C-alpha positions as CSV (number, residue, x, y, z in Angstrom):
1,M,102.3,-169.3,113.0
2,L,103.1,-171.8,110.3
3,A,104.4,-169.1,108.1
4,I,106.9,-168.0,110.7
5,V,107.8,-170.6,113.3
6,S,107.9,-173.8,111.1
7,P,110.2,-172.3,108.5
8,E,112.7,-171.5,111.2
9,K,112.6,-175.1,112.3
10,I,112.8,-176.3,108.8
11,Q,115.8,-174.0,108.2
12,R,117.5,-175.5,111.3
13,S,117.5,-178.8,109.5
14,G,120.0,-177.4,107.1
15,L,117.8,-177.0,104.0
16,T,119.1,-173.4,103.4
17,G,122.8,-174.2,104.0
18,K,123.4,-172.8,107.5
19,K,121.8,-174.2,110.6
20,W,120.6,-171.6,113.2
21,T,122.2,-171.4,116.6
22,E,120.0,-171.6,119.7
23,T,120.6,-167.9,120.3
24,E,119.2,-167.1,116.8
25,V,116.2,-169.4,117.4
26,Q,115.5,-167.8,120.8
27,R,115.8,-164.3,119.3
28,Q,113.3,-165.1,116.6
29,Q,110.9,-166.7,119.0
30,E,111.1,-163.5,121.3
31,L,110.3,-161.3,118.3
32,I,107.4,-163.4,117.2
33,I,105.9,-163.5,120.8
34,K,106.4,-159.7,121.1
35,T,104.2,-159.2,118.0
36,G,101.5,-161.3,119.5
37,L,101.6,-164.0,116.8
38,P,101.0,-167.6,117.9
39,V,104.0,-169.9,118.3
40,K,102.0,-173.1,118.7
41,T,99.6,-175.0,116.5
42,P,96.2,-174.9,118.2
43,A,95.4,-178.2,119.8
44,N,92.1,-178.4,118.0
45,V,93.8,-178.3,114.5
46,E,94.6,-181.6,112.9
47,V,98.2,-181.7,111.6
48,F,97.2,-183.7,108.6
49,S,94.6,-181.0,107.6
50,I,97.4,-178.5,107.6
51,L,99.4,-180.6,105.1
52,T,96.3,-181.0,102.9
53,A,95.6,-177.2,103.0
54,L,99.2,-176.5,102.0
55,E,98.6,-178.4,98.8
56,L,95.9,-175.9,97.9
57,D,97.9,-172.8,98.9
58,K,98.8,-170.1,96.4
59,K,102.5,-170.9,96.8
60,V,102.1,-174.3,95.1
61,K,104.0,-174.3,91.8
62,A,104.1,-177.4,89.5
63,G,102.6,-179.5,92.3
64,R,105.2,-178.5,94.9
65,V,104.6,-176.2,97.9
66,R,107.1,-173.4,98.0
67,F,108.2,-172.1,101.4
68,I,109.7,-168.8,102.3
69,L,112.6,-169.8,104.7
70,P,114.7,-167.5,106.8
71,T,118.4,-167.8,106.2
72,R,119.1,-165.5,109.1
73,L,117.1,-162.8,111.0
74,G,115.8,-160.4,108.4
75,E,116.8,-162.5,105.3
76,V,114.8,-165.2,103.5
77,T,115.0,-167.6,100.5
78,T,112.4,-169.7,98.8
79,S,112.5,-173.5,98.6
80,D,110.3,-176.3,97.3
81,R,112.4,-179.0,99.0
82,V,110.4,-179.2,102.2
83,S,108.7,-182.6,102.0
84,P,105.8,-183.8,104.1
85,E,108.3,-186.1,105.8
86,I,110.2,-183.0,107.0
87,L,107.2,-181.0,107.8
88,L,105.0,-183.5,109.7
89,P,107.2,-183.9,112.7
90,I,107.7,-180.2,113.0
91,L,104.0,-179.5,113.0
92,Q,103.4,-182.3,115.5
93,H,106.1,-180.9,117.8
94,Q,104.5,-177.4,117.7
95,Q,101.2,-178.7,119.2
């Protein structure tokens, strides 16, 4: 869930250059749902615990979490510019 849905929402903020259209967002959501992957953060999961866990993730490099962000359907880029201030409201909105 976090590895798929949140990066799309982060990408929509313009961090990778091009913002997604609603059609692109809906298409990705449909594909995720079709695979059976969750699209919401479980209600019993504390959002701040996700932020803490991310700091321990294998993708942390030089103290910064690296995210794999979709630039369009089927294409990705990596970025360490996703701050907790960007991520927190996204995680809260997904609950």
